[in-house]
C-alpha positions in Angstrom: -17.9 9.2 5.7 -20.8 7.4 8.4 -20.3 4.0 7.6 -16.7 3.9 5.7 -13.7 2.7 6.9 -11.2 4.2 4.2 -11.3 6.2 1.2 -9.4 5.9 -2.0 -7.8 8.3 -4.3 -7.1 7.3 -7.9 -5.4 10.3 -9.7 -7.1 9.1 -12.6 -10.6 9.7 -11.7 -9.6 13.2 -10.8 -10.6 16.0 -13.6 -8.5 16.6 -16.1 -5.8 18.6 -15.2 -6.5 18.5 -11.3 -4.0 17.5 -8.7 -5.4 15.4 -6.2 -3.6 18.2 -3.8 -6.5 20.6 -5.2 -8.6 22.3 -3.1 -11.3 18.9 -3.0 -8.5 16.4 -2.1 -7.6 17.9 0.3 -10.5 18.9 1.9 -11.4 14.5 1.7 -7.7 14.3 3.2 -8.0 16.1 6.0 -11.5 15.1 7.0 -10.2 11.5 6.5 -8.0 12.0 8.9 -10.2 13.3 11.7 -12.5 10.8 11.3 -9.3 7.9 11.1 -10.7 6.9 8.0 -7.7 5.8 6.4 -6.7 6.8 2.2 -5.6 4.4 -0.2 -3.5 5.3 -3.1 -4.4 3.8 -6.3 -1.2 4.4 -8.9 -1.7 2.0 -11.5 0.4 4.4 -14.0 3.4 4.7 -11.3 4.5 6.0 -8.3 6.8 8.4 -9.8 3.9 10.4 -11.3 2.4 10.6 -7.9 4.7 10.9 -5.5 4.7 14.9 -5.0 1.1 15.4 -4.3 1.6 12.0 -1.5 4.2 13.4 0.2 2.7 17.3 0.4 -1.1 16.0 1.5 1.4 13.7 4.1 3.1 16.9 5.1 0.0 19.0 5.9 -1.9 16.2 7.0 0.4 14.3 9.0 -2.9 12.6 11.0 -4.2 11.3 8.2 -2.9 7.3 7.7 -2.0 6.1 4.2 -2.2 3.6 1.9 -0.4 2.6 -0.4 -2.0 0.0 -2.8 -0.3 -2.8 -4.2 3.2 -1.8 -3.2 2.5 1.4 -5.0 2.6 -0.4 -8.2 6.4 -0.7 -8.3 7.6 -3.4 -10.2 10.6 -5.2 -9.8 13.5 -2.5 -11.2 15.2 -3.5 -14.2 17.4 0.2 -14.6 18.6 2.7 -12.4 15.3 4.9 -13.4 13.0 1.8 -11.9 15.1 1.5 -8.8 14.8 5.1 -7.9 11.2 5.4 -7.8 11.3 2.2 -5.5 13.6 4.2 -3.3 11.3 7.2 -3.4 8.6 4.9 -2.2 11.4 3.0 0.6 11.6 7.1 1.9 8.0 7.8 2.3 9.3 5.5 5.7 9.6 8.9 6.9 5.7 9.6 7.0 4.6 7.2 10.2 1.1 7.5 9.0 2.0 5.5 5.7 1.4 2.1 5.2 2.4 0.2 2.5 -0.2 -3.0 0.7 1.9 -5.9 -0.3 -1.1 -6.7 -2.4 -1.8 -7.6 -5.9 1.7 -9.1 -6.5 0.5 -10.6 -9.6 0.2 -7.2 -11.0 3.8 -5.7 -10.1 5.9 -9.2 -10.3 7.8 -9.3 -13.5 7.4 -13.1 -12.7 4.6 -16.0 -12.7 3.6 -17.0 -9.1 4.4 -17.5 -6.9 6.0 -14.4 -7.3 9.5 -14.5 -5.9 11.4 -11.6 -7.8 9.2 -9.5 -5.2 11.5 -10.8 -2.2 14.0 -8.2 -2.4 11.0 -5.6 -1.9 9.2 -7.2 0.8 12.7 -7.2 2.7 13.1 -3.6 2.3 10.0 -2.8 3.1 9.5 -4.1 6.4 13.3 -3.2 7.2 12.2 0.7 6.2 8.0 0.4 7.7 8.2 -1.8 9.4 5.7 -4.9 9.1 3.3 -3.1 11.6 2.7 -0.9 8.8 3.0 -3.5 5.7 -0.9 -5.0 4.7 -1.0 -7.8 2.6 -3.6 -7.7 0.2 -5.6 -9.9 -2.5 -7.0 -8.1 -5.1 -9.8 -10.5 -5.0 -11.3 -11.1 -7.7 -9.0 -10.2 -9.8 -6.5 -12.1 -8.3 -8.7 -15.3 -9.3 -7.3 -15.9 -12.7 -3.8 -15.4 -11.3 -3.4 -18.0 -9.2 -6.5 -18.0 -6.8 -7.0 -16.3 -3.4 -5.3 -19.6 -1.7 -2.1 -19.4 -4.1 -1.8 -15.2 -3.1 -1.6 -16.3 0.3 0.7 -19.4 -0.1 2.7 -17.1 -1.9 3.8 -14.7 0.2 4.3 -17.6 2.9 7.0 -18.7 0.1 8.2 -14.6 -0.6 8.4 -15.2 3.5 10.4 -17.9 3.9 13.0 -16.8 0.8 14.1 -14.1 2.8 13.9 -15.5 6.1 11.3 -13.0 7.2 10.6 -13.5 11.5 7.2 -15.6 11.7 6.3 -12.5 14.0 6.6 -10.1 11.2 4.3 -12.5 9.1 1.8 -12.4 11.3 1.7 -8.6 11.2 1.7 -8.6 7.3 -1.3 -11.7 7.0 -3.6 -9.9 9.5 -2.5 -7.8 12.6 -1.6 -4.8 10.8 -5.4 -4.6 9.5 -6.5 -5.4 12.2 -4.7 -2.8 14.5 -5.5 -0.3 11.4 -9.2 -0.3 11.4 -9.3 -1.7 15.0 -11.5 0.8 15.4 -13.8 1.5 12.8 -14.6 -2.2 13.6 -15.4 -1.3 17.2 -17.8 0.8 16.3 -19.7 -0.3 14.0 -22.9 -1.1 14.5 
């Protein structure tokens, strides 16, 4: 893993019938923790399909940092079942190594820019995980035709304003969390 800054687990690229908790998945996840390399999870078809695997890996390998990409694809709930999935995301805060990427807002919002329906999500995620476990991301280059990179940053500011998020929390989300999380990796880069 020399030179890598993070690893992404995409469950849809796993061999058919295999889980991310198979022998290879566990070996990669464990080694990533040993090397202080975060593992991102891209659950495009929904967190509920993969939550048990994520929980198992976090339990077995507590030193491996986890990044849940794009709010773990939890859209603002329209029904109790979707609300339950979001509650499961919030419950992952019991694992201190889990971080949530407040990213690709256009993918998880049910509304157009500035995606203000995600305001309750951000509020609850910060309350559960802490702003120092939330990382903003644009999903570049896919964000360009949606609202652009600048628009993606502006949306976070507008959402933060709507929920009266303290500026110190916004600073963590917009860069301090990532800087802290990846500090040792970039300071050792050649």
